N, C-alpha and C positions, 0 to 999 in steps of 0.2 A: 145492647145486650153484651155482648164481649168486653164494655169497660167494666161492667160490673165483673166478669172471669178476671177480667187482668187485675183489678181491684183484688180477689181473693186469693188470686195466686202470690202474689207482692206477700199480702197477711199472713198467707201460708208458708212461707219463703221469710220474713220477717221472724216470723214465730217461732219455724224450725230451728232459726240461728241463735234466737233466747235460750233454746230449749238445750240445744246443744252445748253451748257455751257457759249456763247454769248445771247443767246436770252431768253433762257430760253427753258424749255419742251416743253408743253404747245403753247408756240410762233413759236415754230419751227416747221416748217412743214415740206410734204415730196416733195412741191416745192419746196422750202427752203435748203432742203439737195440736193435736185436733181442737183439743180443750183449751190450750194456750190463745186458739185462735178464734175460737169460740164458732165453732162449726162442727157438722155431724163428721164423723171419723169414716163414713161411705162418702160423704161429701168431698174427704179429704180424698180418698181414693179416686176422685174421677181428676184431679190434678195432678199425683202423684203413683206409684204405684209400690214407692217405698220411700223410707226414708232414705239409703244409697241413691235416687236418684233426686231426693231434692238435696241433701250434701252434695252432688256432683253436680248442683244446677248453682248451687250456694258458691262452689269455687270457682268458677266459669271464671271469671272478672278478673280475683284476688289473682287466678294463676297465670293469667296473661300480663298483667302487671307488674308480678314478680318478677315475671320471664322477660319484658321489657327493661325492668331494672336494672336484673343481673346482666343483663347482655350489653348495657352501658355500662356498667361498673367492670373496668378490667383491669387485672394488676398495674398490668404497662402502662394504664393512664396513671397510674397511681402513684409511677416511681415518681414523677417530678414535683410531689408534695412530702411534706413533712411528716410525720406520726401524728399529731394534733389535725393537721392538714388532713391527711388523709381520713383520720375517723369522723369527721367535720363532712365532709366530700361525703364519704358512706352514707351518714346520719342523713346528707341532704337528698341521697337519692332514696335510701330506702324508709326513712318516715309517711314521709306522706302516706305509702302506700298502706305501711305499719300502722297508722293513725285511722285511716280510712278502713281498714279490711283486721282491726283489733278483733273482732269476735270469729271471724274467721280462721283470723293467723292464730287464736289461742286453739281451733278446733284442731288444725293441722298440727299444731305441738304436742297437743296432747298426749299422753301415751295410750291413750285411749281410739285414739285417730281412725276412722274411717282409711281403709285399703288407699284410695284416690287422694287421701290427708298425707299418707304417709310418701305413698311414688310424688308429691309437688314435697315433700320436707327432706327425701335423700336425695332431688334433682336440686334445692338448694343447696344444700351442703355441698354435693359437689362442684359447683359451681364457685361454693364459696370457697373451697378450696384450691380449685383452681388458682383461683384472684389471688389467697395467700403464698402461693406455688411463685407465682409472678412474679412478686413483690422482690424474692431472688432466687429465680430457680435454678442456681448451682449452692445452694448453700439451703435449702431451708427443706432437710429430710419430710419423704411424705407424712408420715407419724407425729411427727411433732404436731405441722401444719392439721393432720387430722383431728390430733387434738383438740386441736386453738380451737377448728370450728365447731366440733363436739360441743364443746362447754362455750362456747358462743351464740350456738343454740339454745342450751341448756340456760341460760343469762337469758336470753330473752324469752324464754317462756317462764320464767319467774318473774322477769320484770310485767309482763301481759296479763300473767296471771290477779299479781298486788293490785290491779284496778287505781292506780294508782293518776291525776292529774295527765293532758294530754304533752303538757308542759313537762311534768315532770317525769313523765316516762318518755320522752325526746333527748332527753337532761341525760336521764339514766342508760338509756340506748349507745349516745353517743362517749359517756362513759367510758363502757363497756366495749365499744368497736376502739377507741384508744388506748385502752388499756390490752384486747390481742391485737392490733397492728404493731403495739410496740412491742410485746413477746417474740412475735414475728421476726422486725426489726433486729431487737435486739440478739436473740439466738442468732441470724446472718451475722453481723457487726462479732461478733465472737466466734466466728465458726470463721471469719476472713481474718482476721488478728492472728488464729493459729493458721494461719493456711489449709486448711481442709476445706 
C-alpha cells in the first residue's frame, strides 16, 4: 500500500511541475494538477494541502543543490582563471544543476514565481553578486556588479524559456557567463588603469 502512495505522490509532483512550468505558477490550479495527474481533486488534497506545499516540495532539492554549487563557486577561487576559463568553470559547476532542474529553475526565474521561489532567486542573486565583487573587490562598484547579475539572471531565464536542446542551452549559458565575467574584468581593468 505504501508503494502505491509513494507512486501517487511522485506522480502528483511530476504533474504539478509540468503544470507550473507550462502554465505558470499562478495559472496552475489544484484542479488542473489533479486533472493532469489523473486523480480527483479530493485525492490530491489527501497528499498536499495547497499548491504552495507542492511547490515547496518541488524546490527542496534544487535549493540544496544550487546552494552547494554557489558555496563552491567563490570569486576568490575564480581569480586564478582567465575570462574564458572563469565562464567555463562556472558553467561546469552550474549547468549540471540547471540541466537537472530546468523546469524548477524556470519556475523560480518566472516573474510570477511563488514567494519561496523569489526568496531562492534573491539568494542566488546575492551569492552571484558576492562572487562578481570578489573578482576585484577594490574596483568593482556594487551598482555595476548588481546590474550584471540582474542581466545574467534575466539571460538565464530567457535561455530556459526557449526550450532548446540541452547542449544548446549549455553553450548559451557558457556564452552568457563569458560575456558577464568579461564585463566585470574589463571594467575592473579600466578602473585599475585610471588609478581609481
